[in-house]
C-alpha positions as CSV (number, residue, x, y, z in Angstrom):
1,M,118.1,97.7,121.4
2,R,118.3,101.0,123.1
3,I,115.0,103.0,123.1
4,V,114.4,106.3,124.7
5,T,111.0,107.9,125.1
6,L,110.5,111.6,124.8
7,P,107.9,113.4,126.9
8,G,104.4,113.0,125.5
9,V,105.2,109.9,123.4
10,Y,103.7,106.6,124.4
11,P,106.5,104.3,125.8
12,P,106.9,100.8,124.6
13,S,104.7,98.6,126.7
14,E,103.0,95.2,126.7
15,D,101.0,96.0,123.5
16,T,104.2,97.0,121.7
17,F,106.0,93.8,122.8
18,F,102.9,91.7,121.7
19,L,103.3,93.1,118.2
20,A,107.1,92.7,118.4
21,S,106.7,89.0,119.2
22,F,104.9,88.6,115.8
23,L,107.6,90.4,113.9
24,E,110.4,88.4,115.6
25,K,109.0,85.3,114.0
26,Q,109.0,86.7,110.5
27,D,111.9,86.7,108.0
28,L,111.9,90.5,107.4
29,R,115.1,90.6,105.2
30,G,114.4,92.8,102.2
31,K,110.7,93.1,103.1
32,R,108.8,96.4,103.0
33,L,107.2,97.2,106.4
34,L,104.9,100.1,107.3
35,D,104.8,101.0,111.0
36,L,101.6,103.1,111.5
37,G,101.6,105.1,114.7
38,T,105.3,104.4,115.3
39,G,105.6,106.4,118.6
40,T,109.1,105.8,119.8
41,G,109.9,103.8,116.7
42,Y,110.4,100.6,118.7
43,L,108.8,98.3,116.0
44,A,110.5,100.3,113.2
45,V,113.9,99.9,114.8
46,L,113.3,96.2,115.6
47,S,112.2,95.6,112.0
48,S,115.2,97.5,110.5
49,L,117.6,95.5,112.6
50,R,116.0,92.4,111.2
51,G,116.6,93.6,107.6
52,A,113.2,95.2,106.7
53,R,112.9,98.4,104.6
54,V,110.7,100.5,106.9
55,L,108.4,103.5,106.6
56,A,107.4,104.7,110.1
57,T,104.5,107.1,110.3
58,D,102.8,109.0,113.1
59,I,100.3,111.8,113.5
60,Q,102.5,113.5,116.1
61,V,105.7,115.4,115.1
62,K,107.3,114.6,118.5
63,A,106.8,110.9,117.8
64,I,108.5,111.1,114.4
65,L,111.4,112.9,116.1
66,N,111.5,110.2,118.8
67,A,111.6,107.4,116.2
68,R,114.4,109.1,114.3
69,L,116.4,109.5,117.5
70,N,116.0,105.8,118.3
71,A,117.0,104.9,114.8
72,R,120.2,106.9,115.3
73,F,120.9,105.3,118.7
74,N,120.5,101.8,117.1
75,G,122.5,102.5,114.0
76,V,119.7,102.0,111.6
77,F,117.9,104.1,109.0
78,F,114.3,104.1,108.0
79,S,112.0,106.6,106.3
80,T,109.6,108.6,108.5
81,R,106.5,110.5,107.5
82,L,103.9,112.6,109.3
83,S,100.6,110.9,108.6
84,D,97.1,110.3,109.9
85,L,96.9,106.5,109.2
86,F,97.4,106.0,105.5
87,E,96.8,109.7,104.5
88,N,100.5,110.3,103.4
89,V,101.4,106.8,102.5
90,D,101.8,105.4,99.0
91,G,102.9,102.0,97.7
92,T,102.4,98.5,99.0
93,F,104.0,96.7,101.9
94,D,104.7,93.1,102.9
95,Y,103.8,94.0,106.5
96,V,101.7,96.7,108.0
97,V,101.8,96.9,111.8
98,F,99.6,99.2,113.9
99,N,99.5,99.8,117.6
100,P,96.4,102.0,117.7
101,P,95.8,104.7,120.3
102,Y,93.3,102.8,122.4
103,L,94.3,104.5,125.7
104,S,92.2,107.6,125.0
105,S,92.6,109.0,128.5
106,W,96.4,108.6,128.9
107,E,97.7,111.4,131.2
108,E,99.3,114.4,129.5
109,I,97.9,113.6,126.1
110,N,94.6,115.0,124.8
111,D,95.0,115.4,121.1
112,K,94.0,113.6,117.9
113,A,96.8,111.0,118.3
114,W,94.9,109.6,121.4
115,D,91.4,110.0,120.0
116,G,91.4,106.3,119.1
117,G,89.7,103.1,120.1
118,W,87.5,101.1,117.8
119,K,86.8,103.9,115.4
120,I,90.4,104.3,114.3
121,V,90.8,100.5,114.0
122,K,87.7,100.4,111.9
123,R,89.3,103.0,109.6
124,F,92.5,101.0,109.5
125,L,90.6,97.8,108.5
126,G,88.8,99.7,105.8
127,E,92.0,100.9,104.2
128,V,94.8,98.4,105.0
129,E,94.1,96.0,102.1
130,D,94.9,98.8,99.6
131,F,98.4,99.0,101.0
132,L,99.3,95.3,101.2
133,S,101.5,93.5,98.7
134,P,99.9,90.4,97.0
135,E,101.1,88.2,99.9
136,G,101.2,90.9,102.6
137,C,100.1,90.7,106.2
138,Y,98.9,93.2,108.7
139,A,98.9,93.1,112.5
140,F,97.4,95.3,115.2
141,V,96.7,95.0,118.8
142,M,94.0,96.4,121.1
143,E,92.5,95.8,124.5
144,E,90.0,93.0,124.9
145,D,87.1,95.3,126.0
146,E,83.9,96.7,124.6
147,N,85.8,98.3,121.7
148,W,87.1,94.8,120.7
149,R,83.5,93.5,120.7
150,R,82.7,96.4,118.3
151,I,85.6,95.4,115.9
152,E,85.2,91.7,116.0
153,P,82.2,91.6,113.5
154,F,84.5,93.4,110.9
155,L,87.1,90.6,110.9
156,S,87.2,87.5,108.8
157,D,90.1,85.2,107.9
158,V,92.3,86.5,110.6
159,K,94.4,84.9,113.4
160,V,93.5,86.2,116.9
161,S,95.8,85.8,119.9
162,K,95.2,86.9,123.4
163,N,97.6,87.4,126.3
164,A,97.5,87.7,130.1
165,F,97.3,91.5,129.9
166,H,93.9,91.4,128.2
167,L,95.3,92.4,124.9
168,V,94.2,91.0,121.5
169,R,96.6,90.7,118.6
170,V,95.0,90.3,115.2
171,I,97.0,89.1,112.1
172,G,95.5,89.1,108.7
173,C,97.3,87.9,105.5
174,R,96.3,87.8,101.9
């Protein structure tokens, strides 16, 4: 895969790769996948290459443009939409992946896209079930910090994995 990162868009990092490792184990052929907060489109491109029908969303116009650029570089097509979480999303999905903006002080960025942390994950958890197909799964990642401790009480029947970078990946399925 060839991925470029435009200025002001979060580059694929350990958190992205942690979510990608989940997707790489799934049979995505013909599945509907929603990539919330797509950024560069790394997960959308990966999923498209693996046969998924993808809708990639982000709250930043520059991220949507970046995702489209990377789709073109990799010879795939997926739909894109400007959206604040599920605001402009309709339908249900077999997979919903979300790499929330938990790095609220990332240099160069100081807008709504980075005003994240546990509050946006709590919003996500409150809405995601409405967008899952009958056997759908969701996955998100965040740092194992005080925000994680705030989110943990809202989780039940999920699979939690942790890695050496102090990241937590949560997978929930119906």
